[in-house]
C-alpha positions as CSV (number, residue, x, y, z in Angstrom):
1,M,-15.1,22.8,0.0
2,L,-14.3,19.5,-1.8
3,Y,-13.8,17.5,1.4
4,Q,-16.8,19.2,3.1
5,F,-19.1,18.3,0.2
6,Y,-17.9,14.7,0.3
7,Q,-18.4,14.5,4.1
8,A,-21.9,16.0,3.9
9,Q,-22.9,13.5,1.2
10,A,-21.4,10.6,3.3
11,D,-23.3,11.8,6.4
12,M,-26.6,12.0,4.5
13,L,-26.2,8.4,3.3
14,T,-25.2,7.0,6.7
15,P,-28.7,6.8,8.2
16,L,-29.9,5.0,5.0
17,R,-27.1,2.5,5.2
18,H,-27.8,1.9,8.8
19,G,-31.5,1.5,8.1
20,A,-30.7,-1.1,5.3
21,G,-28.4,-2.9,7.7
22,A,-31.0,-2.9,10.5
23,W,-33.7,-4.2,8.1
24,L,-31.4,-6.9,7.0
25,D,-30.6,-8.0,10.6
26,I,-34.3,-8.2,11.5
27,W,-35.9,-9.5,8.3
28,G,-33.0,-10.7,6.2
29,H,-33.2,-14.3,7.3
30,S,-36.9,-14.5,7.8
31,P,-38.7,-17.2,5.6
32,A,-41.1,-14.5,4.6
33,V,-38.2,-12.8,2.8
34,T,-35.9,-15.7,1.8
35,G,-38.9,-17.7,0.6
36,T,-39.6,-15.5,-2.4
37,P,-37.4,-14.3,-5.3
38,F,-38.3,-10.7,-4.7
39,G,-37.5,-11.0,-1.0
40,R,-34.1,-12.6,-1.7
41,L,-33.3,-9.9,-4.2
42,T,-34.3,-7.1,-1.7
43,A,-32.2,-8.7,1.0
44,A,-29.2,-9.0,-1.4
45,A,-29.6,-5.3,-2.5
46,A,-29.9,-4.2,1.2
47,E,-26.6,-6.0,2.0
48,V,-24.7,-4.6,-0.9
49,F,-25.9,-1.0,-0.2
50,S,-25.2,-1.2,3.5
51,T,-21.7,-2.7,3.2
52,A,-20.3,-0.9,0.1
53,V,-19.2,2.1,2.1
54,V,-15.9,4.1,2.2
55,T,-14.2,4.1,5.7
56,H,-11.2,6.0,7.0
57,K,-10.1,3.6,9.7
58,R,-7.3,1.1,9.4
59,P,-8.7,-2.5,9.2
60,P,-7.1,-5.0,11.5
61,F,-4.3,-7.2,10.2
62,G,-5.9,-10.0,12.0
63,I,-2.8,-12.1,12.1
64,T,-2.8,-13.9,15.4
65,S,-0.7,-17.0,14.7
66,V,1.6,-18.5,12.2
67,A,2.6,-22.1,11.4
68,M,6.3,-22.7,12.3
69,D,8.1,-26.0,13.1
70,N,4.9,-28.0,12.8
71,R,3.1,-25.9,15.4
72,Q,1.1,-22.7,15.6
73,V,3.1,-19.8,17.0
74,A,1.3,-16.8,18.5
75,V,1.7,-13.4,16.8
76,R,1.0,-10.0,18.2
77,E,1.4,-6.5,16.8
78,V,3.9,-4.4,18.8
79,P,4.6,-0.7,17.9
80,V,8.3,-0.2,18.4
81,F,8.8,3.3,17.1
82,S,6.3,6.1,16.2
83,T,6.1,9.6,14.8
84,P,2.9,11.6,14.2
85,F,2.9,10.3,10.6
86,G,3.8,6.6,11.0
87,T,4.4,3.7,13.3
88,L,7.1,1.0,12.9
89,L,5.0,-2.1,13.7
90,R,6.5,-5.4,14.6
91,F,4.7,-8.8,14.2
92,E,6.2,-10.3,17.3
93,K,6.3,-14.1,17.5
94,E,6.8,-16.4,20.4
95,S,9.8,-18.1,19.0
96,L,13.3,-18.8,20.2
97,K,14.7,-19.0,16.7
98,Q,16.6,-15.9,15.5
99,Q,15.3,-14.8,12.1
100,P,16.4,-12.1,9.6
101,K,14.9,-8.7,10.3
102,V,12.8,-7.4,7.4
103,L,11.4,-3.8,7.0
104,L,8.4,-4.1,4.8
105,V,7.7,-0.7,3.3
106,A,3.9,-0.2,2.7
107,P,2.7,2.2,0.1
108,M,1.3,5.6,1.1
109,S,-1.0,5.8,-1.8
110,G,-4.5,6.0,-0.4
111,H,-4.8,2.7,1.4
112,F,-3.5,1.4,4.7
113,A,-0.6,-0.9,5.3
114,T,-3.1,-3.8,5.8
115,L,-3.1,-4.0,2.0
116,L,0.0,-6.1,2.5
117,R,-1.6,-8.5,4.8
118,A,-0.9,-11.4,2.4
119,T,2.7,-10.3,2.0
120,V,3.2,-10.3,5.8
121,T,1.5,-13.7,6.2
122,T,3.7,-15.4,3.6
123,M,7.0,-14.0,5.1
124,L,6.2,-14.4,8.8
125,P,7.4,-18.1,9.2
126,D,10.9,-17.2,7.9
127,C,11.4,-13.6,8.9
128,D,11.1,-11.1,11.8
129,I,8.7,-8.7,10.1
130,Y,8.4,-5.0,10.7
131,I,6.0,-2.8,8.6
132,T,5.6,0.9,8.0
133,D,2.1,1.5,9.4
134,W,1.4,5.0,7.9
135,H,-1.2,7.1,9.7
136,N,-4.2,8.7,8.1
137,A,-3.2,12.4,7.5
138,R,-6.7,13.6,8.5
139,D,-5.9,12.4,12.0
140,V,-2.6,14.2,12.3
141,P,-2.9,17.7,13.9
142,E,-1.6,20.6,11.9
143,A,0.9,21.3,14.7
144,A,2.8,18.2,13.7
145,G,4.0,20.2,10.7
146,P,4.3,19.2,7.0
147,F,5.2,15.8,5.6
148,G,6.8,15.8,2.2
149,F,8.8,13.3,0.0
150,E,12.0,13.9,1.9
151,D,10.3,13.4,5.2
152,Y,9.1,10.1,3.9
153,T,12.6,9.1,3.0
154,D,13.8,10.3,6.4
155,H,11.3,8.1,8.1
156,L,12.6,5.0,6.3
157,I,16.2,6.0,7.4
158,Q,14.9,6.5,11.0
159,F,13.2,3.1,11.0
160,L,16.3,1.3,9.6
161,E,18.5,3.0,12.3
162,H,16.0,2.0,15.0
163,L,16.2,-1.6,13.8
164,G,19.9,-1.6,13.4
165,P,22.0,-3.9,11.2
166,P,21.5,-6.3,9.7
167,T,18.1,-5.4,8.2
168,H,16.6,-6.2,4.8
169,M,14.2,-3.8,3.2
170,V,11.3,-4.7,0.9
171,A,9.4,-1.9,-0.8
172,V,6.1,-2.6,-2.6
173,C,4.9,-0.3,-5.3
174,Q,5.0,3.5,-4.7
175,P,7.7,3.4,-1.9
176,A,10.2,1.8,-4.2
177,V,11.5,5.2,-5.1
178,G,11.8,6.4,-1.5
179,A,13.4,3.1,-0.5
180,L,16.0,3.4,-3.2
181,V,16.7,7.0,-2.3
182,A,17.1,6.1,1.4
183,T,19.5,3.3,0.6
184,A,21.6,5.6,-1.7
185,V,21.7,8.4,1.0
186,M,22.7,5.9,3.7
187,S,25.3,4.3,1.5
188,A,26.9,7.6,0.7
189,A,27.0,8.5,4.4
190,K,28.4,5.0,5.2
191,N,25.5,4.6,7.6
192,R,25.9,1.2,9.4
193,A,22.2,0.7,9.3
194,T,22.1,0.6,5.5
195,P,20.0,-2.3,4.5
196,H,21.8,-5.6,3.6
197,T,19.3,-6.3,0.8
198,L,16.8,-4.1,-1.0
199,S,13.8,-5.6,-2.8
200,L,11.9,-3.4,-5.1
201,M,8.5,-4.8,-6.2
202,A,6.5,-3.2,-9.0
203,G,7.7,0.4,-8.2
204,P,7.8,3.5,-10.4
205,I,11.6,4.0,-10.6
206,D,11.5,5.3,-14.2
207,C,8.0,6.1,-15.4
208,R,9.3,7.0,-18.9
209,L,9.5,3.3,-19.7
210,S,6.4,1.4,-20.8
211,P,4.1,4.1,-19.6
212,T,0.7,3.0,-18.2
213,R,-2.6,4.9,-18.0
214,V,-1.5,6.1,-14.6
215,N,1.7,7.6,-16.0
216,T,-0.2,9.2,-18.9
217,L,-2.8,10.8,-16.6
218,A,0.0,12.2,-14.4
219,Q,1.4,14.1,-17.4
220,N,-2.0,15.5,-18.4
221,R,-2.2,18.2,-15.7
222,T,0.1,20.9,-14.5
223,M,1.2,21.0,-10.8
224,E,-1.0,24.1,-10.4
225,E,-4.0,22.1,-11.6
226,Y,-3.1,19.2,-9.3
227,E,-3.0,21.5,-6.3
228,R,-6.3,23.3,-7.3
229,Q,-8.3,20.1,-8.1
230,S,-6.9,17.5,-5.8
231,I,-6.0,19.2,-2.6
232,A,-8.5,19.9,0.2
233,R,-8.5,20.8,3.9
234,V,-9.6,18.3,6.5
235,P,-13.0,19.3,8.0
236,W,-13.1,20.7,11.5
237,R,-14.5,17.6,13.2
238,Y,-11.3,15.5,12.8
239,P,-8.0,15.8,14.7
240,G,-6.2,17.0,11.6
241,A,-8.7,19.9,11.0
242,G,-7.2,22.4,8.6
243,R,-4.4,20.2,7.3
244,R,-4.0,20.2,3.5
245,V,-4.4,16.6,2.2
246,Y,-5.0,14.6,-0.9
247,P,-8.2,12.8,0.2
248,G,-8.2,9.0,0.0
249,F,-11.6,9.0,-1.5
250,L,-10.3,10.9,-4.5
251,Q,-7.6,8.3,-5.0
252,L,-10.1,5.5,-4.6
253,T,-12.4,7.2,-7.2
254,S,-9.6,7.5,-9.7
255,F,-8.6,3.8,-9.2
256,M,-12.1,2.6,-9.6
257,A,-12.7,4.8,-12.7
258,M,-9.7,3.1,-14.4
259,N,-11.5,-0.2,-14.1
260,A,-15.1,0.9,-13.7
261,D,-16.6,-2.1,-15.5
262,R,-14.7,-4.6,-13.3
263,H,-16.0,-3.0,-10.1
264,I,-19.6,-2.7,-11.4
265,N,-19.5,-6.4,-12.5
266,A,-18.1,-7.4,-9.2
267,H,-21.0,-5.9,-7.3
268,M,-23.5,-7.3,-9.7
269,A,-21.9,-10.7,-9.2
270,Q,-22.2,-10.1,-5.4
271,L,-26.0,-9.5,-5.8
272,R,-26.2,-12.8,-7.7
273,R,-24.2,-14.7,-5.0
274,L,-26.4,-13.3,-2.2
275,Y,-29.5,-14.1,-4.1
276,A,-28.3,-17.7,-4.7
277,G,-27.1,-18.2,-1.1
278,D,-23.4,-18.5,-2.0
279,H,-22.2,-17.3,1.4
280,D,-18.5,-18.3,0.9
281,G,-18.2,-16.3,-2.3
282,A,-20.1,-13.4,-0.8
283,A,-17.7,-13.4,2.2
284,A,-14.7,-13.3,-0.1
285,H,-16.1,-10.2,-1.9
286,R,-16.8,-8.5,1.4
287,R,-13.3,-9.1,2.6
288,F,-11.8,-7.6,-0.5
289,Y,-14.0,-4.5,-0.6
290,D,-13.8,-3.9,3.1
291,E,-10.0,-3.5,2.5
292,Y,-10.4,-1.6,-0.8
293,F,-12.9,0.9,0.6
294,A,-10.7,1.7,3.7
295,V,-8.9,4.9,2.6
296,L,-6.1,7.0,3.9
297,D,-5.7,10.7,3.3
298,L,-2.2,11.7,2.2
299,P,-0.4,14.9,3.3
300,A,-0.6,17.4,0.5
301,E,3.1,18.0,0.4
302,F,4.0,14.3,0.0
303,Y,1.4,13.8,-2.7
304,L,2.3,16.8,-4.8
305,E,6.1,16.3,-4.5
306,T,5.7,12.6,-5.5
307,V,3.7,13.5,-8.5
308,E,6.2,16.1,-9.6
309,R,9.5,14.3,-8.8
310,V,8.5,10.8,-9.7
311,F,5.8,11.0,-12.3
312,Q,6.4,14.3,-14.1
313,R,10.2,15.2,-13.8
314,Y,11.6,11.6,-13.4
315,D,14.2,13.0,-11.0
316,L,15.8,9.8,-9.9
317,P,16.5,8.2,-13.4
318,R,17.6,11.6,-14.8
319,G,20.1,12.1,-12.0
320,I,18.6,15.2,-10.5
321,M,17.0,13.8,-7.4
322,R,18.1,15.6,-4.2
323,H,17.7,14.9,-0.6
324,R,18.2,17.7,2.0
325,G,20.1,19.6,-0.6
326,Q,22.5,16.8,-1.6
327,K,22.4,15.0,-4.9
328,V,21.1,11.4,-4.6
329,D,23.4,8.9,-6.4
330,P,22.2,5.3,-6.6
331,G,25.8,4.5,-7.7
332,A,26.9,5.0,-4.1
333,I,25.2,1.7,-3.3
334,T,27.9,-1.0,-3.3
335,R,27.2,-3.4,-0.4
336,T,23.4,-3.9,-0.7
337,S,22.1,-6.8,-2.7
338,L,19.2,-5.8,-5.0
339,L,16.2,-7.8,-6.1
340,V,13.7,-6.3,-8.7
341,V,10.3,-7.9,-9.3
342,E,7.8,-6.9,-12.0
343,G,4.5,-8.3,-13.2
344,E,4.0,-9.0,-16.9
345,R,0.4,-7.7,-16.8
346,D,0.9,-4.8,-14.4
347,D,-1.4,-2.0,-15.6
348,I,-0.1,0.4,-12.9
349,C,3.6,0.1,-13.1
350,G,4.8,-1.0,-16.6
351,V,7.4,-3.6,-17.3
352,G,10.8,-2.0,-17.2
353,Q,10.0,0.8,-14.8
354,T,11.3,-1.0,-11.7
355,M,14.0,-2.8,-13.7
356,A,15.6,0.6,-14.3
357,A,17.0,0.4,-10.7
358,L,19.4,-2.3,-11.9
359,D,21.2,0.2,-14.2
360,L,21.0,3.0,-11.7
361,C,22.8,0.9,-9.1
362,K,25.8,0.5,-11.3
363,R,28.3,-0.3,-8.6
364,I,26.5,-3.3,-7.2
365,P,28.2,-6.4,-8.6
366,P,26.1,-8.3,-11.1
367,S,26.3,-11.4,-8.8
368,R,24.3,-9.5,-6.2
369,K,21.6,-8.2,-8.6
370,T,18.5,-10.3,-9.4
371,Y,15.6,-9.5,-11.8
372,H,12.4,-11.5,-11.9
373,L,9.5,-10.9,-14.3
374,Q,6.4,-12.8,-13.1
375,T,4.5,-14.1,-16.1
376,G,0.8,-13.5,-16.1
377,A,0.9,-11.4,-12.9
378,G,-0.9,-8.0,-12.6
379,H,0.1,-5.4,-10.1
380,Y,-1.4,-7.0,-7.0
381,G,-0.2,-10.4,-8.0
382,V,3.4,-9.3,-7.4
383,F,2.8,-9.3,-3.6
384,S,-0.2,-11.4,-3.0
385,G,-1.7,-14.6,-4.4
386,R,-0.2,-17.9,-5.7
387,A,2.4,-16.4,-7.9
388,W,3.8,-14.4,-5.0
389,Q,3.7,-17.3,-2.6
390,N,5.1,-20.0,-5.0
391,Q,7.4,-18.2,-7.4
392,I,8.3,-14.7,-6.2
393,Y,8.8,-15.1,-2.5
394,P,11.2,-18.1,-2.8
395,K,13.5,-15.8,-4.7
396,L,13.2,-13.1,-2.0
397,R,13.8,-15.6,0.7
398,A,16.8,-17.0,-1.0
399,M,18.4,-13.6,-1.4
400,I,17.8,-12.7,2.3
401,G,19.2,-16.1,3.4
402,A,22.3,-15.7,1.2
403,V,23.5,-12.6,2.9
């Protein structure tokens, strides 16, 4: 009943949010409102209330052009391969220049692939970018079957095979484990589509190292408790009715609870901006929270298996990870160059957790292994913002260009 209770609460608040938004449209810019302190405060409160809402639809990437060769080149999103659970999406450019193919693996951790919009934007001038556009599990019919950790890995292999060699793979955060497993499986099978380079950015390869609050929380409950407390069935009104999922709103709630003061202060600051007429600052706040509040439900199998294999048993670093019955050996990777990136102030994936991949991939020559610790960067700073653009991406671009 967890999901049904949440949906009923959301449905009850919807008319109130619409009412606040309608009042704002009609009276929000009237001198009778903006001319008094109380009126400006009321309008500011109405906007915050009407816009601070959780949604379940993927926001647009909104990337329509990119600067290349001193001109703006048109960009369009083109789905090139799809399954019920995900789409391989290409950012197609009108350019005659051949560029390296990059598979950008987005997290399946409660948010949509658009969370990597800044990552895509930075890489587009130099690379032919493809991204894993994961679907919201509440929109996937039960008839499509289950989707577990190994299905996720198989999807990465399928996507790489569809792209064909040479392809470079970049995994951001949670998918670092699946990307490393997929590369190991493909290397052992001598699959010609094995990625030429693999970049792992702030991913939980070995959560025993520098454990964060996320890692500690994962150890505090048994798998039975996770299944009982975190898994719900999709309500009947959605295409995935009856499917067992880990609801995105639960993941969002847990993320916000970890930094509750920060989010409360951010919304209070938004009230002050709106009251003072700081429209640019208010717009930046809206852009961030429109993305942050767009949530994606995870298939229950994938969520539970990830918690157990990655965050509780540490299968990969302990050498007990298996894929389709076969042991996964990162030592099988010999021809793929490896880049590992971590953030000094990452409070989600501690320093050393991603670096563990360097030791696991013991047969990659040292000359083709690179480690970068970004000073001052938190989790999101590893793949967005100035540090990503000016210090991290040049290393990634250099590795891709050197192969």
